[in-house]
C-alpha positions in Angstrom: 52.3 -1.2 -122.7 51.1 2.1 -121.6 47.8 2.7 -123.3 47.3 5.5 -125.2 46.0 8.9 -124.1 42.3 9.9 -124.1 41.5 12.6 -126.6 39.4 14.6 -124.8 37.4 17.8 -126.3 36.6 20.9 -123.8 34.1 23.1 -124.3 35.4 26.1 -122.5 33.4 29.5 -121.7 30.6 30.6 -119.3 27.2 29.4 -118.4 24.0 29.6 -120.9 26.0 29.5 -123.8 24.8 26.8 -126.3 27.8 24.6 -125.0 24.9 21.7 -124.4 23.4 22.0 -127.6 27.2 22.0 -129.3 28.2 19.1 -127.4 24.9 16.9 -128.6 25.9 17.6 -131.9 28.8 17.0 -131.6 28.2 13.6 -129.9 26.2 12.4 -133.0 29.8 12.5 -135.2 31.3 9.1 -135.6 33.8 8.5 -132.9 32.9 10.9 -130.4 31.0 10.8 -127.3 28.9 13.3 -125.8 29.3 13.0 -122.0 27.8 16.8 -120.7 29.1 17.9 -117.9 31.4 15.7 -116.3 32.6 17.8 -113.2 29.1 17.1 -112.2 29.2 13.5 -112.3 29.4 13.2 -108.6 27.0 15.5 -107.3 24.2 15.3 -109.7 24.7 11.8 -110.8 25.7 9.4 -108.4 24.7 11.7 -105.0 21.7 13.7 -106.3 20.9 10.5 -109.0 19.7 12.9 -111.5 18.6 11.9 -115.4 21.0 10.8 -117.7 20.6 11.8 -120.8 19.0 8.9 -122.2 16.4 9.7 -119.9 17.1 6.9 -116.6 18.3 7.9 -113.3 22.0 7.8 -113.5 22.8 4.7 -111.3 19.9 3.6 -113.5 21.7 4.2 -116.6 23.6 0.6 -117.9 26.2 2.7 -120.0 27.3 4.8 -116.6 27.0 1.5 -114.7 29.9 0.0 -116.9 31.7 2.9 -116.7 31.8 3.1 -113.1 32.7 -0.7 -112.8 35.4 -0.4 -114.6 37.3 2.4 -113.4 36.5 1.3 -109.8 34.9 -1.7 -109.5 31.4 -0.3 -109.1 29.0 2.5 -107.9 29.2 1.7 -104.5 32.9 1.5 -104.4 33.2 5.6 -104.7 32.7 7.9 -101.9 31.0 10.1 -104.3 31.1 12.9 -101.5 34.9 12.8 -100.8 35.0 13.2 -104.3 33.3 16.5 -104.7 34.7 17.6 -101.4 38.6 17.0 -103.0 37.2 18.6 -106.8 35.9 21.5 -104.9 39.3 22.2 -102.8 41.1 22.0 -106.4 39.2 23.6 -108.7 37.6 27.0 -106.5 37.9 30.0 -109.0 40.3 31.5 -106.4 42.9 29.1 -107.4 43.3 31.1 -110.9 46.2 33.0 -110.1 48.1 29.9 -109.0 47.3 28.1 -112.0 47.8 30.4 -114.4 51.5 30.2 -112.9 51.4 26.8 -112.7 50.6 26.7 -116.4 54.4 28.5 -117.2 56.0 25.9 -115.3 54.1 22.6 -116.7 52.7 21.9 -113.5 49.6 21.6 -111.4 49.4 24.1 -108.3 49.5 21.6 -104.8 45.8 22.7 -104.1 44.7 20.1 -106.3 45.3 16.6 -104.7 46.9 13.6 -106.3 43.8 11.2 -105.0 41.5 13.5 -107.3 44.3 13.4 -110.6 44.0 10.1 -110.6 39.7 9.3 -110.1 39.7 11.8 -113.4 42.2 9.6 -115.1 40.8 6.7 -114.3 37.1 7.9 -115.1 37.7 9.5 -118.5 39.8 6.2 -119.3 36.8 3.8 -118.8 34.8 6.3 -120.6 36.6 5.7 -123.6 37.1 1.5 -122.9 33.4 1.5 -122.4 32.0 3.2 -125.4 35.4 2.8 -128.0 35.2 6.6 -128.5 38.0 8.6 -129.9 37.1 11.6 -128.4 35.1 12.5 -125.1 33.7 15.9 -125.8 32.9 17.2 -122.3 31.2 20.4 -121.7 32.3 21.0 -118.2 32.9 25.0 -119.1 34.6 25.8 -115.8 38.2 26.3 -116.6 39.4 25.6 -113.5 38.6 22.2 -114.1 39.7 22.0 -117.7 43.3 23.6 -116.2 43.4 20.5 -114.2 41.9 18.0 -116.5 44.7 19.3 -118.9 47.2 18.2 -116.5 45.9 14.8 -115.7 48.2 12.0 -116.9 47.0 10.1 -120.3 43.8 13.1 -121.1 45.0 14.8 -124.1 43.6 18.0 -124.1 41.8 20.0 -126.7 39.6 23.5 -126.0 36.5 24.9 -128.0 35.7 28.1 -125.8 31.8 29.0 -126.7 31.4 32.9 -126.5 28.3 34.3 -126.5 26.7 37.8 -126.2 26.8 38.5 -122.2 23.3 39.8 -122.1 21.9 36.9 -124.4 23.5 34.8 -121.5 21.7 37.3 -118.3 18.6 37.1 -120.0 18.9 33.5 -120.0 20.3 33.5 -116.7 17.3 35.5 -115.0 14.7 33.5 -117.0 12.9 31.0 -115.4 13.0 28.0 -117.0 12.2 24.5 -115.9 14.7 21.7 -115.0 13.2 18.0 -115.8 16.4 16.1 -114.8 15.8 16.1 -111.5 12.6 14.1 -112.3 10.1 16.2 -110.1 8.8 19.5 -111.1 11.7 22.4 -110.5 13.9 24.8 -112.2 16.7 25.7 -113.6 19.4 27.7 -111.3 18.4 31.8 -112.1 21.5 34.4 -111.3 21.5 38.3 -110.9 22.8 40.6 -113.6 25.4 41.8 -112.2 26.8 37.5 -110.8 25.8 36.7 -114.6 28.2 39.4 -116.0 30.9 38.7 -113.4 31.0 35.0 -114.2 31.0 35.5 -118.3 33.7 37.8 -117.9 35.6 36.2 -115.4 35.3 32.8 -117.0 36.1 33.8 -120.9 39.3 35.9 -120.1 40.8 32.9 -117.6 39.6 30.2 -120.8 41.8 32.6 -123.3 44.8 33.3 -120.8 45.0 29.2 -119.6 45.0 28.1 -123.2 45.1 30.9 -126.4 48.8 30.1 -126.6 48.0 26.0 -126.6 48.6 26.6 -130.8 46.8 23.9 -132.8 44.4 22.7 -129.4 42.6 25.5 -129.3 40.3 27.8 -130.7 37.4 30.5 -129.9 33.8 31.3 -131.5 30.7 32.8 -131.3 27.5 30.8 -130.4 26.3 33.2 -132.8 28.6 32.3 -135.6 28.1 28.8 -134.8 24.2 28.7 -134.9 24.7 31.3 -138.7 26.6 28.4 -139.9 27.0 25.3 -137.7 27.9 22.4 -140.5 31.0 24.7 -140.8 31.9 25.5 -137.2 30.9 21.6 -136.4 33.7 20.5 -139.2 36.5 23.3 -137.8 36.0 21.4 -134.1 36.4 18.3 -135.4 39.1 19.0 -137.5 41.0 20.3 -134.5 41.0 17.4 -132.6 42.7 15.6 -135.8 40.1 13.4 -136.3 38.3 12.8 -139.7 34.5 13.4 -140.0 33.1 11.5 -142.9 30.0 12.3 -142.0 28.5 15.5 -140.0 24.6 14.6 -138.4 23.0 17.6 -140.4 19.9 16.5 -142.5 19.6 20.3 -143.5 21.6 23.4 -143.2 20.1 24.1 -140.3 18.7 21.1 -139.1 20.7 18.0 -137.0 19.5 14.8 -136.0 20.2 13.9 -132.6 19.9 10.4 -131.4 19.9 9.3 -127.7 23.1 10.7 -125.8 24.4 9.8 -122.0 24.9 13.2 -121.1 26.1 13.3 -117.2 24.2 17.2 -116.6 23.6 20.4 -118.6 21.0 22.1 -120.1 17.5 20.4 -120.2 17.9 19.9 -124.5 20.1 17.4 -123.6 17.3 15.6 -123.3 15.9 16.4 -126.9 16.5 13.7 -129.7 15.5 13.5 -133.5 15.3 16.6 -135.9 16.4 19.4 -134.2 16.1 23.1 -136.2 18.6 24.9 -135.0 17.8 28.9 -134.4 19.0 32.1 -133.0 17.8 32.7 -129.8 17.3 36.3 -129.8 14.3 36.6 -127.4 16.6 39.0 -125.3 17.0 41.9 -127.8 12.8 42.3 -127.4 12.5 41.0 -124.0 15.3 42.5 -122.4 15.1 46.0 -120.7 17.3 48.7 -122.3 18.0 49.4 -118.4 19.2 45.8 -118.1 21.0 45.7 -121.7 23.2 48.9 -120.9 23.7 47.6 -117.4 24.9 44.2 -119.1 26.8 46.3 -121.2 29.0 48.5 -118.9 29.5 45.7 -117.6 31.4 43.7 -120.1 32.5 46.5 -122.5 36.1 44.9 -122.9 35.3 41.5 -123.7 32.1 42.7 -125.6 34.3 44.6 -128.1 36.9 41.8 -128.1 34.6 39.1 -129.1 33.2 41.1 -131.7 29.9 42.5 -130.5 28.1 45.9 -130.6 27.8 47.8 -127.6 24.0 48.7 -129.1 22.5 45.2 -130.3 20.0 46.2 -132.9 16.3 44.4 -131.8 15.9 43.1 -135.8 19.2 40.7 -134.7 21.2 41.6 -137.9 24.4 42.6 -136.4 26.3 39.3 -136.6 29.2 39.3 -139.0 32.9 37.9 -139.2 34.4 37.6 -135.5 37.6 39.3 -135.1 40.7 37.2 -134.2 41.8 37.7 -130.6 
C-alpha cells in the first residue's frame, strides 16, 4: 500500500523576515516538526557540518543521522556535492518564468532533475518517519525551491508567505551579526541596499505569483502583525494545514516557550531555548539613515503599498494596522 503524502508547511518570502522564529514556534505545536531551511541540508549540513539547532554538529546529531540512514542508508551513501549541483541547476531564480508556465500545466520545467526530485521525496518521507510528525515546517523561503518541492511526488504542500517591511530587512542585511552555527567565530552574510531591495521585491512577487491561486493552501501575513498578535497568527497557520492544535506554546500573550529543535539552518535565534519574549525589532526606524530609508522605499514602493506599509515609517513604530488583502 502506498504511504500517505507528507504534509509540508513552507514558509516563503525574503531573507531576514523573521521566518526562523516563526518556524521554531510552529515546531512547538503538537505534530509539527521544525526543520529549518532544508534547502541548505546538503551544503551547510553535510558539507560544512554546521551546528544543528540542538547544538551538536550536523553529522553528530542522532536525529539527522537517523533521517539520512532511513533515506539513503547513511551519510556515507550521500553525494552531497552532486545534490548541491542538481539543486543549483534546478532552483535557479532565472528559471522562474519557466516555473510560472509549468505551474499552469501542472508539471516541472525541464531544468529540474528527476534525480533531485526523488532525493527530496526520500528526505521528507524519512523526516516524517523518524520524527513521527504530521507536518514538517520548512523555512527555506526561496520560491523556486518551494515550487520544486510542491511538484515532488508524495509532498502535500502548504505555503505561508511571511512579509516584513523592506526597510527593516535591508537594515538587518546591512548590520553585522555574529553567526555562531559554524562553531567558530564569524559573521552572517551581509547584502547591500540595492541587492536587498531587489531580492525582497523579486522573492515576494514570485511567491505570490506561484501560490496565490492555491486556494486554501496559501496565506500571506506580515511579520509586524505576527509580533503584534502571535497567538492568533500561529493558530491561523496551523488551521491552514488542516491540523488541530489543542495547545499552543504560549506562556503569555507575547511570550513563548521554545524547546530544543533540530533545525538545519537559519537565523542564530534557532539556537535559543526557554522562555522568549516576542518584541517588535524596530531599531531600524531610528538607526537607519533617512537617505537609506528613502532609497529602499523608492525601489520597493509598488509592493510596499500592496502589503499595507506606509511610504514614511513613523519613528515611534506606531503605524501598524490591519493588513490589506492582496
